[in-house]
Every structure is written in structure tokens, then in C-alpha cells.
N, C-alpha and C positions, 0 to 999 in steps of 0.2 A: 285595476287602471293605474300599475307603478309606471307604464310608459309616459303617462304625462307629466311625472315628478315632477323629472328635471326641466321639463322644458316650462311649467307653471313657476318653478322656483325662479328660473331664469327670467320668465317676466315680469315676475312682480319685484324682486330686486330692482329691478330698472325703473318700477313704477316711482313717483315721488308724488308726495298726497300735499298740500294744504289745505286746510279746515277753516274758515273765515269764524266760527265760534268756537267756545270753550268747551260747549256743550256734547257731550260725548253721545252715542247710540250704540245700540247692539244691534237692532235686525229695522231691516225695511218693509211696509207693504204696500201691497196694489192689489187692486179689484182686477178678476177675471170675468171676462164674457163670456158668453156662449154664441154661437149663429147654430142655431137648430139645423137649418137647411143644408147645413154643410158639414154639422158635428166637429166643428173648428173652436177652440178658445183661446180668446187673447187678453194677452196682457196688457195693462191704461201704464204706460209713461207719460211725463212730461203735459201731466193732466187731465189731456183728451185722446192721445194718439194713442194708438192701437198697434199692438204687435202679436200677431199669430204664435200662439208656444210650441218651440218641438224639442224635442230631448233628444236629438242624435247629428243634427247639425254640427260644424265645426265653429260657426261662428254668426252672432245675427247679422243682416243683412235687412237694408234700408234704400227707399227710392231717393237720391240727392236730388239738395238743385246746384244747380249752374256754381262754382266756385268752391265746392268744396274741398278742406285740404286733403292732402294726399299723404301718405305714408311712406319713405323712402324703399329702396329696393335693399334687402342684405341687416335689414335691423331686426331685432329680435322679433315684435310682433309680426313681419313678413315671412318669416321664417317661418312662425307658430300658424298663420293662416294657410303659405303655401305647402305645409307638407302632408294636407288633407287634399288638394289641386287635384291633380291627379289622378285618384279615383273617383272627383265627384263629376268632371266634366270632360269626357270623352275628343273635345273640339279644342280641347286646353293647349293653347302649344305652352313653349319655353315661357316661365313664369318671368324671366329678368330679361325675355328680349321684347325692347321695346323703341320708338324714336323718340319718345320723351326724355327731355335732360332737364334735370335729374332722374335718375332711373326711379318708377314709382313703383309699386307692389301691384301685381296680378294678381285676382283672386276669381275664386267659379264660385258664386253665388248660383244654392240650387231652390229651385220652390218641391216643397216637401210634399205634394199634391203629385203634380204633372213632373214631376224628376227631372225638369225642364231647367237646361241649365245657360248660364251666360258669361261671360266674361267681362268682370270689372276692376276694382279698384279698390285697394282698401283704404280707408280715410276715421276719421275724428269725429264723434258726433258728443252730444250731450246729452245725458237722459236726468231726467228729474220722480224722484219716487217720494213718499214717506216715511220718514222715521215712526220707531213705535214700541210702547212699552210692554206689548203682546195684549193688553187691554183697548187701547184706544193713538189711532195713528197723531202725531204729534209736529216737527215742523217738514220743511222741504228739504231735502239733500238735495242737492245739484252735482252731478257726477258729469266733471269735462272730459274731454281726453276719452271717452270708451271709444275701443277700437270696432270699427260693425264694415261691413263689406259695401260699398255702392251697389247698385240692382235695377237696371229699366225698370219703366213702367210696366214693359211686356210680363215680367217675370210674377207680377200677381195674379193673372189668369189665375179663375178655381180658389183665390181663397176671399175671405168674406170682403163685402164692399167695403170700402173705407178706410183698410189697415193698410198701416205704411211700408210692410215689412214683416219680416222672424226676429223672433226674439230665442236665440240658441241657451237652451238652462242645462245642454249636454256638458261630460265633463271634462271638455278640451279646452284649452289655453286661456282661447278670446271666447268663450263663452263669459255670457254676462253671471253668472256665479264665481265664477276663478276670476273675472276684473274685479268684483269688489269684495274680493277675500282681502285685500292688502288694509281694509278699515272692519271687514266683518268676518262673522268665520265661516266657512266655506261647507255651507248648508243653504237648502233651502226648501221650502213647504207647500204644498198646493192641494186645494180643495176645489174640485171641478165642480162646476153647476151643470144645475142635470136639463137646464130652460135657459130661454134666454130671458124671459121678464126676471130671472135670482141670478145676483153674482157669485160666483167662488171668491175667493181669497188668493193670493199668493206674499209668500213671506221668503226673506232672505237675512239667513243670520241667526241667530240666538235666539230661543224660545226663554220664558212660557210665551204659549200663544193659547190666550184665553178665548173662548166660545160661548154664543146663548144657547139656552136662555141665560137669563139675569140669577145668580151672582157672575156667573160664569165656572167653563172649567176648562184646565190645562189644557189643550187635546195632547200633549205630549206624554201625558201621563196615561193617555189609551191605548199607546204604539205598540207593537209586537213587532219586532226588528229580525234581519233575513240579510246575511253575506251580499251586497254588489260584486258580482264576478270579474274580473280581470279580462278586458280583452286587449286584442290585438290589433296592430294595425290600421287598419281605419275601419274599423269595425266600433264606430263609435253607436254612444245609448249607455242606457243601463239596462242591464241582463242577472237576475234573480235565480238560483237554482230549483229547479221544476223534480221532484221524486215521484209526483204521482197526479192523479185527480180522482176524488171520489164523492160520490154522489147519494146523500142522505146517508154518509159516512161509510158506506158501502165501495171499495178502493174498483176503479173500473180497470180493467184486464188492456194492457197494451204490450207490445213486442220489445222486449228488452231490448234496453239503449233509446228509445225512441226518445227520448227529451235532448238526445245528444247532436239529435241533428242541428244544422245550422252550425252558429257561434258559444252551443252549450247553452242550457237553462233556457228561460224565459226572457223575451224581450217586453221591455214598456214603451209603448206611443201614445203621444197625444192626438196623433193624425189618422190611425186609423182605428175609426169608431167599435167596431167589434173585436173583440177576441178572435184572432183565426190560428186556426190549429190545421197541420198537417194533415194529409186526406186518413195517413193509418191511424189518424192519432182521434181525427174529428170526428168518422162512422163510427168508432165501438165510442165514444164520449155521447155523440148523440141517439147511437142504440140505449144505451142504459137511462139518460135521462129520459128519453118516449118511455120505456117500463116503468120509470118513476113516477110518472104523470099518468100513467094508462087512464086513471077514472077520471081524466079532465077531458071533455070533447074535443075533437080537432076540428078545423076550418082551412081551408086553402091554403097554402102556402103562401107568403108574401115576400119578394125577392129583397134583401137576397137570405131569406132566412129559409131554413128548412121544414122547420116541428113549428106551429101554431096551432096556439088555442083558442077556445070560445070562453071567457072569463066571466059571462053575463051573469053566472052564480053563483062565481068562485069567490068574490067577495077578498080583504085585503088585509095587511097587517101595517104595523108601524114598521117593516123592514120589507114592503112591497110583498106583488101578489103571495100568495100563500103552499106555493110550489116547494120543491125539491129542492134541498140547499147544494153547493157545490164545493168543496172542496180543494184547494189550490196548496197541495201539500208539499212545501218545500224541503229543498235538503238539509237543512235545519233542525228541523222537527215539527217550524212550526205550523199552524193552517192559517192560508187566507180565504175565510169563508163567503161565499159571495150568493147573497137573498136573493129573492123574486126581484126587490127594487134594480135589481146591476144583471140580473140575469136574464131576463122577459120585457122585453124593447113593446111595450103598449102600441101597436098601431092604430087602434076606431077605438072607439069605448068599449066595445064588445071582442076585440081580437089582441091577443099580446103572444107574441111569438118569442123563442129562445135564441138570446141578441150573441149567437158564437157562429163562427163563419165555416167553411172550408178553404181552406187558403191554396189546395191543391196537390196534387202527388209530389211536385217539384220546389213546393213552397222553401224559401230559402231560411226560414228560421220555421224551428218544430213548432213552437206557439209566443202568439205577440199577444200579448194582455192591452186589449183596447182602451179606449178612454169612458166607453161607456160603463166598465166595470170597474173604473177608478170615480165615476163619478157620488159625489156628497161622502167621500171617502175622503180622510189626511193623509199623503204620504210626506216623508219627510227622508228627501235624499240627504244621508248625511256624506260630504266627500272628504272631510278627517278620515272618519271612521270606517267608511268604504263600507255601507251599509244601508239599505232601504228601510224605514220607520214606517209602519204601514196600521190602517183600522179596516174593522169593515165596515157596512155603511153608519153614519154617524145618526141615522133615524134611528139605529137600536139604543144608543146611548142617550137618544132625547136631544141629542144636541146637533147643529146645523152652523155653517156657513153662508149657507146662501142669505141675503138681501143686503151687497155690499153695494153701492155705488157712489163714484166720484161725478159731479157735477163743479166743468168751471162757467168762471164770466168771467169779464174781460178787465176785472181788480185782483181777486182772488182763486184761490183754488181750498175747494170743500171737499172733504172725505165723511160721507155720513156712513157712518161705522154700527154696525150691526154685531159684529161681533167678540166684542168685550162687555164690561157690567152694564153699560148704558147704552141704550140707539139716541147717541148726539151729533150734532155737526159741528166740527173743529175747525176753523181757521188756521191757514198754517200763515200766521206772525213771523215766524223766526223761518232762517236760512241757511241751512252749510252749502256750502260752495265746495268741491274735493276735485282735485283736478288726475285725472289717472292716467297724463299723458308722459314720456319722459320729458325732465327739462332741459334746457340747454343752456 
């Protein structure tokens, strides 16, 4: 991700911040909700506004109200946004051709599900999140001057009802972690919930981050790390080196160089629900997993899956159904172990299916790690050290984030926290105001 460094340094150098309180903070926290029908996850900002989480888009986008402030052409933020426009939207015309005077910055926001694109403009908005000490939420932090793209309401198609846009958590200069990094360390962590009735958590900044059950455990002590691979050009997102896959500690035989397809390694995605393998990888993987579970009765396939099991008499464990474990063998020698909770999708009370899918013979990427495999695990994206911290399912350590929710009233914003020492409701009595836009 070295190509982003200069852009980020230039952008951050142009940002001025004003804090209204002397109290400092090292981290922010916000709940994550899941739309189970769409298998999409949203982070909550401004008390109740939800933005779909995406790890690959160059900037966040929202449906703007009339009169939203516009960013001038040729500015540093505009250059950062437009460096990705051409590859994202084929209908995008010359970004600096406009009849508006003065010239304002054109953008090309993209729906991460439908890939529909629209030509719009860069704006600034305010985002409010809670600061945290790792145990509990503390004060509201209002970030003014956050760069996002406007987008037409039609771009919300196929996204969860009620969301107002998409939150970019990519390594790009205008992603939220990059823009927050002039106040807190440039890293973020996510724990995706597995149901729509429970909530996960997003952290931005420095740990420790404590989890339930009381007295809490710093999740960063559970992390294994692997390097994030450098990507070039418009190949935004997060990639990790993958050397092989093992099932019940037995390596799957793949063609030499199979994992070099695409942009190298495995890509992580919060908008693709199930881990996707290019056909030549998938067929070998499916065959070996099928052999490893041959003693479990089969049932008719349920789309989009190819292997479904009768779980009536299978029972369960703390880490899910007792099926063969799957090890993603990473290039630095670490293993990301996937147990039944993240390998088998329970489609009915009696049927569960292997939650890996065939991406086709021409899949752009050899392996894309889907969101189902990330659920109830903690992932720390360290953009300073260019590394990914990961845990296996937190159920294995009897630890979980699920159970965080935010409730808004007309006068106060409350954050009910289950991730710290106690289950408590905190009133945001203090507020920080931080302006991220350049001052004139």
C-alpha cells in the first residue's frame, strides 16, 4: 500500500483540526448491525444513521440534501478522489469539465453490490462517533469536514432499507480510517455480527479493546498477524498472502501458482457473503471437504451451495457444528482456522451447507474471503504496520462482541455497551468538535 502514503501525507498535511475540549482520546467505537436477508453490515454514525461497510471503495458516499457544500476542482481532496474515477465508472467524463463556476469536483460513487455507478460531486459532511477507553463509550466526537461523495438515491438499490450510503474503510486517502488518522492512529478493528438481532462493533484507533464476559479481555492479546500485501493502481482493498488450504490438518492439493491468480493472495470482503474460490481451487477444496465429512448424511443442495448435510443428530460445540476444520495457511506461516460456526451455514433446523462457493473459471481473484467467515471474529487492520490481525471465532475463547446497540432520543444519544467490564448505559455528556476540512 506504499502508493497511498504520499497521497495520505499530502492530504493530512492540508487538514487543520480544532478540538473544543482539552480531553484527548485514542479510539472511537460504533456498533455494527447486520441485514440477514442481504448479508450486509452497517456501521452507525450520528446516533442513528447507518452506512454499509465496504473495504474496497475509494471514498464513502451518502445521499446528499440540497445545498450540500461542494469541493473545488484541483484541490488535494479532489485529486485523491478522482485518481480512482476512471476505473470505477466507464461513463465518467473528464472530471474537470463542468459548466459550474467555480469548478467543483466530480466523483463516481459506486454501489458495491450492483456495481451501478453515478456521476456526482465531492462534498464535506459531519460524522459523530463515540470515543472509548476500550471498556466503555465515553464522549461524542463530532468530526466536521469529512470528505464524502454525494450520490443519487437510486444508488441505494440492493442495499439495506434505511441506510443513507456506504462507509469506505479501504486504505485510500479519503476512506474514514485515513481521514480520522490526523487525530488517532491509522487502524481499525471490526467484529461482524452473525444475526440481525445482535450487534457487532467497529473500533477506530488504538487499543486495548475489552470484550465480554466480565471482567473483560483485551482482544488484541488474542490476535495473530499476517502482512497486508501491497496493491497497485486501482486494486483497492485488503489482500493477504495465502500459501495453501488444509482440511483437518491435511493439505489440499492445488495446481502450482494457483493462489497467484488475480492480484495475488486472498482478498477480504464485507460485501461478498461467502468465501469464493476460482473453479480449479474450489473443486479440489470441495472434494477434500466432502471426504472429510463422508460420515455425515447428505441432503439436497440449497443454492448457492454445493454440499449440504443433515445435522439432525450431529450436535454442536462451542465453535459450531463438529465438522472438519479448515486452515487458511498464510504466507508468513500463520494459520487462520475456520470451525463449523464459520464454515457451515445453517439453512434450516436440520440442514447446514458448506459456506464456500465456486467463483467460476474466470473469477478475477483466486480467493475472496467472505463476510460469513469473518463473523464473530475480530479483525484488526493496522494501516501503519501494513498488517492484518485476526482471531479464530471468538466463541472458542468464550468471548464475543455481540450485543452492542445504540439508541437515540431527541435529547441524548446513548450507547449500551456489552463489550466492556459491565453492561451499562452511558450518556454522552461531553462533546469534542473536530474540523477535518482545510481552513481558509
